[in-house]
C-alpha positions, 0 to 999 in steps of 0.5 A: 452781850453778857459774858459767862463769869463761871470758870472751872478750875483745878484747886491745888493745895498744900498744908503749911502750918497750924495754929493749934495750942499744945501741938507740934505745928508741923505734924498735924497734916503732911505736906503733900499737894492735893488737887480737886476740881473747883468752880469760880463764880465772878460774880454769882447770881447773888452778886458775890464772888465765890469759889465752890468745891468739895473740899477734903482735909489732907487726912481724909477725915472731913469732906464737905461742899464749900462755897466761900466768898472771895471778897469777904475773907472772914471765915465762911464756907460750909456748916462743917468747914470754915474757910478764909481764902486770899488771892495773892497773884495770878500769872499766865502760862501759855493758855493757862491762868494760875492764881496763887494764894493762901487760905485758913481752914477751921473745922467746926467740930474741933474749933481749937485752932486753924490750919494754913494752906498755900494754893494755886488754881489752874484755869484754862480760860484767859477771860478770868483775868478781866474778872479778877481785875474788875472784881478787885480780887487781888490788891497790890500794895505799893509798899 
């Protein structure tokens, strides 16, 4: 019996820092946490593990549909917004699985630096844990 490997979630993201030249790194975006709906496909029809969402930059200037490959964190996403997403850990809280990580955002029209964000994804389906582990989306180092 094939299981459904598609999971709806809430993507919460908070601006952390910027790698822009000649700018105050802490003043590009505010540090408010924003939430948008997302969809995780582990894997999708092309056997890739992806996250999909309509991402909005914290200043509201850019809004684009993003599909980012979770196993290839080289910047990918959309024609307008480049993403590199990294899952760090997951935790279980009651019936919710929370995935924590960070991502890098580059805006194609600006291409003069990058923005770093922390994120959490809230999923109300415990089955995602098996998929995260089976797909090796979180690598634990024994250092």
